[in-house]
MARKE-501071 format. One line per 4 residues: number of its first residue (from 1); their letters; for each residue x, y, z of C-alpha. Coordinates in steps of 0.05 Angstrom, whole numbers, plus 5000, padded with zeros to 4 digits. Layout:
NUM = A = X/Y/Z | ... .
//
This chain:
1 = MRRV = 5000/5000/5000 | 5029/5067/4979 | 5036/5116/5037 | 5021/5188/5019 .
5 = LVTG = 5032/5253/5057 | 4985/5311/5045 | 5006/5377/5077 | 4949/5425/5086 .
9 = GAGF = 4905/5363/5084 | 4849/5392/5127 | 4840/5452/5081 | 4792/5463/5023 .
13 = LGSH = 4834/5429/4969 | 4873/5383/5015 | 4811/5350/5045 | 4783/5335/4977 .
17 = LCDR = 4850/5305/4957 | 4850/5262/5020 | 4780/5237/5001 | 4804/5218/4932 .
21 = LIAQ = 4867/5183/4957 | 4829/5143/5009 | 4778/5123/4957 | 4834/5096/4913 .
25 = GYDV = 4864/5054/4969 | 4923/5097/4991 | 4948/5102/5063 | 4942/5176/5077 .
29 = LCVD = 4978/5219/5128 | 4943/5286/5133 | 4985/5343/5163 | 4956/5411/5181 .
33 = NFFT = 4968/5466/5232 | 4894/5487/5228 | 4906/5560/5214 | 4855/5557/5157 .
37 = GSKL = 4842/5482/5155 | 4785/5451/5194 | 4774/5384/5228 | 4703/5387/5201 .
41 = NIQH = 4732/5378/5130 | 4763/5311/5148 | 4717/5289/5205 | 4687/5234/5162 .
45 = LLRH = 4757/5205/5151 | 4781/5202/5223 | 4757/5131/5236 | 4782/5104/5169 .
49 = PNFE = 4838/5053/5180 | 4879/5083/5123 | 4876/5155/5148 | 4920/5188/5200 .
53 = LLRH = 4918/5261/5223 | 4978/5299/5250 | 4977/5371/5275 | 5042/5400/5249 .
57 = DVTF = 5068/5465/5219 | 5110/5453/5156 | 5157/5510/5174 | 5187/5458/5221 .
61 = PLYV = 5219/5393/5195 | 5178/5330/5193 | 5206/5260/5201 | 5161/5207/5171 .
65 = EVDQ = 5166/5151/5121 | 5124/5162/5058 | 5125/5145/4984 | 5093/5209/4957 .
69 = IFNL = 5083/5280/4982 | 5030/5330/4961 | 5053/5398/4988 | 4989/5440/4993 .
73 = ACPA = 5002/5476/5059 | 4993/5552/5054 | 4935/5600/5066 | 4908/5618/4997 .
77 = SPIH = 4860/5676/5006 | 4883/5748/5013 | 4848/5757/5081 | 4885/5698/5109 .
81 = YQHD = 4953/5704/5076 | 4957/5779/5092 | 4940/5767/5165 | 5012/5746/5179 .
85 = PVQT = 5051/5758/5115 | 5118/5737/5144 | 5089/5671/5166 | 5057/5663/5097 .
89 = TKTS = 5125/5671/5063 | 5157/5623/5113 | 5102/5571/5100 | 5116/5572/5025 .
93 = VHGA = 5192/5576/5029 | 5211/5539/5093 | 5154/5490/5080 | 5182/5475/5011 .
97 = INML = 5252/5466/5039 | 5228/5419/5093 | 5184/5377/5048 | 5238/5373/4994 .
101 = GLAK = 5288/5352/5047 | 5240/5298/5069 | 5228/5275/4997 | 5303/5272/4985 .
105 = RVKA = 5315/5231/5048 | 5260/5179/5034 | 5266/5183/4958 | 5193/5203/4950 .
109 = RILQ = 5160/5237/4891 | 5135/5306/4911 | 5083/5353/4882 | 5080/5428/4896 .
113 = ASTS = 5014/5464/4894 | 5034/5530/4863 | 4986/5583/4838 | 4965/5627/4781 .
117 = EVYG = 4987/5684/4825 | 5058/5672/4801 | 5035/5708/4738 | 5015/5770/4778 .
121 = DPEV = 4974/5821/4738 | 4992/5789/4670 | 5009/5824/4605 | 4999/5758/4567 .
125 = HPQT = 4929/5729/4559 | 4914/5673/4567 | 4972/5655/4612 | 5020/5600/4588 .
129 = ENYW = 5071/5564/4632 | 5130/5598/4597 | 5105/5668/4616 | 5149/5694/4672 .
133 = GRVN = 5095/5738/4703 | 5087/5810/4726 | 5089/5809/4802 | 5100/5867/4850 .
137 = PIGI = 5155/5839/4897 | 5141/5891/4952 | 5065/5895/4948 | 5015/5869/4999 .
141 = RACY = 5003/5806/4959 | 5077/5790/4950 | 5081/5745/5012 | 5038/5695/4974 .
145 = DEGK = 5059/5709/4902 | 5134/5711/4915 | 5130/5656/4967 | 5101/5609/4914 .
149 = RCAE = 5150/5632/4861 | 5208/5617/4909 | 5178/5548/4924 | 5178/5533/4850 .
153 = TLFF = 5251/5555/4846 | 5269/5508/4903 | 5233/5450/4870 | 5269/5458/4804 .
157 = DYWR = 5336/5467/4838 | 5325/5402/4877 | 5307/5368/4810 | 5369/5395/4776 .
161 = QHRL = 5417/5385/4834 | 5391/5321/4867 | 5349/5290/4810 | 5289/5290/4857 .
165 = EIKV = 5224/5270/4824 | 5183/5334/4826 | 5116/5357/4800 | 5092/5429/4799 .
169 = VRIF = 5020/5451/4785 | 4996/5522/4779 | 4926/5524/4806 | 4877/5576/4780 .
173 = NTYG = 4814/5599/4817 | 4780/5538/4847 | 4713/5534/4882 | 4667/5482/4914 .
177 = PRMH = 4644/5453/4980 | 4690/5464/5041 | 4712/5533/5020 | 4723/5574/5082 .
181 = LNDG = 4661/5614/5101 | 4699/5679/5112 | 4759/5671/5066 | 4744/5734/5026 .
185 = RVVS = 4748/5700/4959 | 4699/5720/4907 | 4657/5657/4900 | 4647/5646/4974 .
189 = NFIV = 4637/5721/4986 | 4582/5726/4933 | 4546/5662/4955 | 4546/5679/5029 .
193 = QALK = 4524/5750/5017 | 4468/5726/4971 | 4444/5673/5019 | 4442/5724/5076 .
197 = GEPI = 4406/5775/5033 | 4463/5824/5042 | 4490/5868/4986 | 4538/5832/4939 .
201 = TLYG = 4604/5870/4940 | 4639/5880/4874 | 4709/5907/4878 | 4729/5952/4820 .
205 = DGTQ = 4680/5962/4762 | 4661/5889/4755 | 4695/5880/4687 | 4756/5843/4714 .
209 = TRSF = 4755/5770/4695 | 4772/5703/4726 | 4763/5630/4706 | 4733/5583/4758 .
213 = CYVD = 4748/5509/4763 | 4705/5462/4805 | 4744/5426/4859 | 4731/5355/4834 .
217 = DLIE = 4761/5374/4766 | 4822/5404/4799 | 4835/5343/4843 | 4831/5299/4781 .
221 = GIMR = 4885/5342/4749 | 4929/5339/4811 | 4923/5263/4814 | 4940/5256/4740 .
225 = MMDS = 5000/5301/4749 | 5028/5260/4807 | 5021/5197/4766 | 5051/5225/4701 .
229 = PKEF = 5119/5203/4675 | 5176/5228/4718 | 5206/5268/4659 | 5144/5313/4660 .
233 = TGPV = 5159/5360/4718 | 5114/5417/4699 | 5098/5470/4716 | 5030/5458/4688 .
237 = NLGN = 4968/5502/4691 | 4905/5471/4722 | 4843/5513/4714 | 4780/5524/4674 .
241 = TEEL = 4785/5564/4610 | 4714/5592/4614 | 4729/5665/4628 | 4675/5710/4658 .
245 = SMME = 4672/5779/4690 | 4658/5790/4763 | 4592/5822/4744 | 4573/5759/4705 .
249 = LAEK = 4592/5716/4765 | 4550/5758/4812 | 4490/5751/4766 | 4500/5675/4762 .
253 = VLSV = 4503/5670/4838 | 4439/5711/4844 | 4405/5665/4795 | 4427/5600/4830 .
257 = TGSK = 4411/5625/4900 | 4346/5660/4880 | 4370/5719/4922 | 4345/5790/4915 .
261 = SQII = 4410/5820/4940 | 4432/5885/4909 | 4501/5893/4877 | 4545/5948/4906 .
265 = FQPS = 4615/5972/4884 | 4678/5982/4926 | 4748/6005/4906 | 4792/5951/4875 .
269 = PQDD = 4845/5921/4922 | 4919/5937/4910 | 4952/5895/4856 | 4888/5858/4839 .
273 = PQRR = 4897/5826/4771 | 4851/5852/4716 | 4848/5787/4675 | 4863/5715/4692 .
277 = KPDI = 4853/5655/4647 | 4897/5592/4639 | 4924/5563/4575 | 4917/5488/4590 .
281 = ALAK = 4948/5459/4527 | 5002/5425/4568 | 4952/5393/4615 | 4912/5367/4555 .
285 = QHLG = 4974/5341/4520 | 5011/5308/4578 | 4954/5291/4626 | 4894/5283/4580 .
289 = WLPQ = 4860/5331/4628 | 4801/5377/4615 | 4752/5407/4665 | 4685/5371/4659 .
293 = IPLE = 4637/5406/4708 | 4598/5467/4682 | 4600/5529/4726 | 4525/5527/4740 .
297 = DGLK = 4528/5455/4765 | 4588/5470/4809 | 4555/5533/4837 | 4493/5492/4856 .
301 = ETVS = 4536/5444/4896 | 4573/5501/4929 | 4510/5539/4946 | 4480/5476/4977 .
305 = YFRH = 4542/5469/5020 | 4539/5541/5045 | 4465/5536/5059 | 4481/5477/5104 .
309 = ILKG = 4538/5513/5139 | 4497/5577/5151 | 4440/5536/5178 | 4487/5500/5226 .
313 = SGFR = 4515/5567/5250 | 4446/5589/5270 | 4434/5637/5212 | 4361/5647/5195 .
317 = R = 4341/5693/5140 .
//
């Protein structure tokens, strides 16, 4: 039985990845410091004989024996990663160093969850993996953007210097059940505001665009990347190519929720990218991967999840 380590395993993406690994018969060690992760996300796995949970911060070394490592640990929403920006950078950089050191010691294959934020506010559209990005290294988002860029640097240096088997995926906007209720990201913000009957807050003029990938599609891409031939290191973009404006997203959320919330406008945050859309030609070619779940279907599942969460928190409209 293959033993797999998932850092950030109690988070939004990590918990879905743990589900998938357990379903496929892996022995899973889930590591999380619970800054943004939640035991509720993995509660259904706690009694499974192939699942083990360890509270640990990846900025400290970890001594375990595993065959594969998925390094997902890092807060991913601006509200959370800007709360303690120094710790965010340490999580990406020290976390990468510690997990790469572990992988080198036990000769494990290791995958880094990088991000579309390495492209910054891009001048190239859609973004291809050979685009070097346009990131502000001293801005308020840099702790996340530059932390992930440095993690990628470390991964490729370990590959060149130590011939470590690495995989790097650049994850574009992902949504679905288990998103944090108050993470400040646009999909969760819009849905929670709509369900509460509060005004939907649009930052900027609403014309900025994103592409949203449902979590199940993303996890399928991550699994395929880990199992791809060792010569294919990436980085590879994983995301949906259906681009829509924030205004269009707000209107879709209002339609799915049946909410009568009004749309209000606020100033755009500093360094907020104007357009974001992945070129996924590499993922198609090397992984045979394409997102399958339409936005409206994914939104219905996500809205259902947040209805349940709000009901459990005592919210009554």
